[in-house]
Backbone as CSV, one residue per row, in Angstrom:
resi,resn,N_x,N_y,N_z,CA_x,CA_y,CA_z,C_x,C_y,C_z
1,MET,331.004,233.362,-73.606,330.597,233.782,-72.294,331.373,233.051,-71.208
2,PHE,331.650,231.778,-71.439,332.363,231.017,-70.432,333.730,231.625,-70.157
3,ASP,334.438,231.981,-71.230,335.764,232.562,-71.071,335.686,233.895,-70.340
4,LEU,334.707,234.701,-70.690,334.548,236.004,-70.052,334.333,235.856,-68.545
5,LEU,333.412,234.976,-68.153,333.117,234.784,-66.730,334.292,234.132,-65.996
6,ALA,334.929,233.182,-66.635,336.083,232.536,-66.010,337.198,233.556,-65.802
7,HIS,337.417,234.404,-66.787,338.468,235.409,-66.691,338.134,236.469,-65.643
8,GLU,336.908,236.979,-65.669,336.511,238.055,-64.761,336.470,237.603,-63.305
9,TYR,335.928,236.422,-63.056,335.674,235.995,-61.684,336.524,234.807,-61.229
10,GLY,337.272,234.206,-62.143,338.091,233.058,-61.778,337.280,231.794,-61.539
11,TRP,336.086,231.745,-62.135,335.206,230.606,-61.935,335.582,229.441,-62.835
12,SER,335.295,228.237,-62.376,335.516,227.039,-63.192,334.354,226.874,-64.172
13,LEU,334.591,226.083,-65.204,333.566,225.810,-66.199,332.349,225.146,-65.545
14,GLU,332.583,224.242,-64.613,331.486,223.561,-63.929,330.634,224.551,-63.139
15,TYR,331.287,225.492,-62.463,330.549,226.473,-61.678,329.711,227.370,-62.586
16,ILE,330.289,227.777,-63.698,329.558,228.632,-64.646,328.350,227.882,-65.190
17,ARG,328.523,226.603,-65.498,327.415,225.798,-66.028,326.286,225.632,-65.004
18,SER,326.586,225.818,-63.737,325.545,225.681,-62.711,324.644,226.913,-62.648
19,LYS,325.029,227.976,-63.310,324.242,229.208,-63.314,323.166,229.141,-64.396
20,THR,322.067,229.847,-64.167,321.003,229.905,-65.174,321.406,230.892,-66.264
21,MET,320.751,230.789,-67.414,321.039,231.725,-68.500,320.688,233.151,-68.081
22,ARG,319.674,233.297,-67.262,319.301,234.628,-66.781,320.423,235.217,-65.921
23,GLN,320.992,234.407,-65.037,322.095,234.867,-64.204,323.307,235.218,-65.059
24,ILE,323.607,234.358,-66.020,324.750,234.602,-66.898,324.547,235.878,-67.703
25,GLY,323.338,236.057,-68.216,323.046,237.270,-68.983,323.230,238.524,-68.149
26,HIS,322.760,238.477,-66.907,322.914,239.625,-66.010,324.387,239.906,-65.737
27,LEU,325.162,238.848,-65.479,326.577,239.019,-65.195,327.323,239.593,-66.401
28,VAL,327.030,239.074,-67.581,327.683,239.569,-68.794,327.339,241.036,-69.026
29,SER,326.092,241.405,-68.799,325.672,242.796,-68.933,326.425,243.688,-67.947
30,THR,326.546,243.227,-66.717,327.253,243.992,-65.689,328.722,244.159,-66.047
31,ILE,329.348,243.093,-66.508,330.753,243.156,-66.919,330.913,244.148,-68.063
32,SER,330.012,244.077,-69.025,330.081,244.966,-70.183,329.983,246.434,-69.771
33,LYS,329.054,246.754,-68.886,328.901,248.134,-68.420,330.141,248.605,-67.679
34,ARG,330.688,247.734,-66.831,331.877,248.105,-66.071,333.072,248.323,-66.996
35,LYS,333.246,247.411,-67.950,334.371,247.538,-68.884,334.242,248.809,-69.716
36,ASN,333.022,249.123,-70.164,332.807,250.327,-70.940,333.185,251.563,-70.127
37,SER,332.790,251.566,-68.856,333.131,252.678,-67.971,334.646,252.791,-67.795
38,GLU,335.312,251.661,-67.629,336.768,251.660,-67.482,337.458,252.168,-68.748
39,PHE,336.970,251.729,-69.930,337.554,252.186,-71.187,337.396,253.692,-71.333
40,LYS,336.211,254.198,-70.987,335.971,255.641,-71.074,336.912,256.405,-70.138
41,PHE,337.100,255.885,-68.934,337.977,256.541,-67.976,339.411,256.581,-68.499
42,HIS,339.920,255.440,-68.944,341.300,255.378,-69.430,341.495,256.246,-70.674
43,ALA,340.508,256.281,-71.532,340.596,257.134,-72.715,340.626,258.597,-72.309
44,SER,339.822,258.966,-71.303,339.769,260.373,-70.884,341.101,260.841,-70.315
45,ILE,341.850,259.934,-69.716,343.180,260.279,-69.203,344.071,260.771,-70.348
46,HIS,343.851,260.224,-71.529,344.646,260.585,-72.707,343.952,261.625,-73.580
47,GLY,342.897,262.217,-73.040,342.203,263.276,-73.768,341.275,262.787,-74.864
48,ILE,340.879,261.535,-74.785,339.990,260.959,-75.788,338.608,260.778,-75.169
49,GLU,337.587,261.192,-75.894,336.220,261.028,-75.403,335.547,259.899,-76.174
50,LEU,335.128,258.881,-75.451,334.419,257.764,-76.067,332.929,257.957,-75.883
51,ASN,332.170,257.683,-76.912,330.720,257.743,-76.813,330.200,256.417,-76.289
52,THR,329.226,256.483,-75.408,328.597,255.278,-74.884,327.565,254.794,-75.887
53,PRO,327.658,253.526,-76.293,326.652,253.023,-77.229,325.280,252.995,-76.573
54,ASN,324.261,253.199,-77.371,322.889,253.138,-76.857,322.571,251.735,-76.391
55,ASP,321.838,251.637,-75.289,321.417,250.331,-74.788,320.413,249.690,-75.736
56,GLU,319.641,250.526,-76.400,318.643,250.003,-77.324,319.209,249.995,-78.737
57,ILE,319.021,248.903,-79.412,319.453,248.784,-80.797,318.243,249.046,-81.673
58,GLU,318.422,249.983,-82.581,317.307,250.279,-83.468,317.090,249.126,-84.427
59,ASN,315.841,248.760,-84.590,315.488,247.673,-85.490,315.092,248.268,-86.826
60,ASP,316.008,248.197,-87.783,315.708,248.749,-89.097,315.224,247.675,-90.066
61,VAL,315.001,246.472,-89.550,314.503,245.380,-90.376,312.975,245.445,-90.378
62,LYS,312.409,245.505,-91.538,310.952,245.555,-91.657,310.441,244.137,-91.913
63,LEU,309.530,243.704,-91.055,308.952,242.370,-91.185,307.560,242.489,-91.797
64,ASN,307.213,241.476,-92.594,305.860,241.507,-93.137,304.864,241.105,-92.039
65,GLU,303.603,241.370,-92.277,302.562,241.153,-91.271,302.495,239.693,-90.833
66,GLU,302.653,238.781,-91.766,302.591,237.351,-91.441,303.709,236.962,-90.477
67,THR,304.897,237.456,-90.725,306.037,237.151,-89.861,305.841,237.758,-88.477
68,GLU,305.339,238.995,-88.415,305.085,239.626,-87.123,304.046,238.852,-86.322
69,LYS,303.008,238.357,-86.988,301.987,237.555,-86.306,302.583,236.248,-85.781
70,LEU,303.424,235.618,-86.582,304.054,234.371,-86.170,304.949,234.595,-84.951
71,ILE,305.701,235.673,-84.960,306.567,235.988,-83.823,305.724,236.229,-82.573
72,ALA,304.652,236.989,-82.707,303.761,237.256,-81.566,303.155,235.958,-81.039
73,LYS,302.765,235.058,-81.945,302.185,233.778,-81.539,303.202,232.945,-80.761
74,ARG,304.426,232.864,-81.281,305.477,232.079,-80.614,305.835,232.689,-79.257
75,LYS,305.850,234.011,-79.184,306.132,234.673,-77.915,305.061,234.324,-76.887
76,GLN,303.796,234.365,-77.307,302.711,234.035,-76.390,302.776,232.573,-75.964
77,GLU,303.103,231.678,-76.880,303.249,230.260,-76.530,304.342,230.073,-75.481
78,THR,305.430,230.798,-75.647,306.531,230.710,-74.688,306.097,231.222,-73.319
79,LEU,305.418,232.365,-73.298,304.930,232.912,-72.034,303.953,231.959,-71.353
80,ASP,303.051,231.356,-72.132,302.098,230.389,-71.578,302.818,229.179,-70.992
81,ARG,303.849,228.718,-71.675,304.619,227.566,-71.205,305.329,227.901,-69.893
82,ILE,305.875,229.102,-69.806,306.548,229.534,-68.570,305.554,229.612,-67.432
83,LYS,304.364,230.160,-67.691,303.347,230.252,-66.657,302.913,228.877,-66.169
84,SER,302.729,227.937,-67.092,302.292,226.599,-66.682,303.369,225.890,-65.879
85,ARG,304.628,226.127,-66.212,305.704,225.512,-65.427,305.782,226.097,-64.028
86,SER,305.557,227.401,-63.925,305.635,228.022,-62.598,304.484,227.584,-61.706
87,LYS,303.336,227.262,-62.292,302.193,226.770,-61.526,302.463,225.375,-60.976
88,ARG,303.208,224.559,-61.763,303.513,223.202,-61.337,304.566,223.186,-60.239
89,GLY,305.513,224.095,-60.300,306.642,224.046,-59.364,306.557,225.060,-58.360
């Protein structure tokens, strides 16, 4: 990600590190969408049609009930931790 952001925006490593993971994720997503659009455009000039990948990835992995419960529990713990931090700050 650092290389991608540095290349796209000319940012230094220190500046990139000052961004939150949420900001970085949003920027990477935006870059990806723009690049995909550019690739489709350039391909169309040559008569090639590119399919846009689905934003949603199908989950074909089947989890057992115990694992699903554990994931739900950890997700709730994370949400609770985020809520308690936001109340403090």
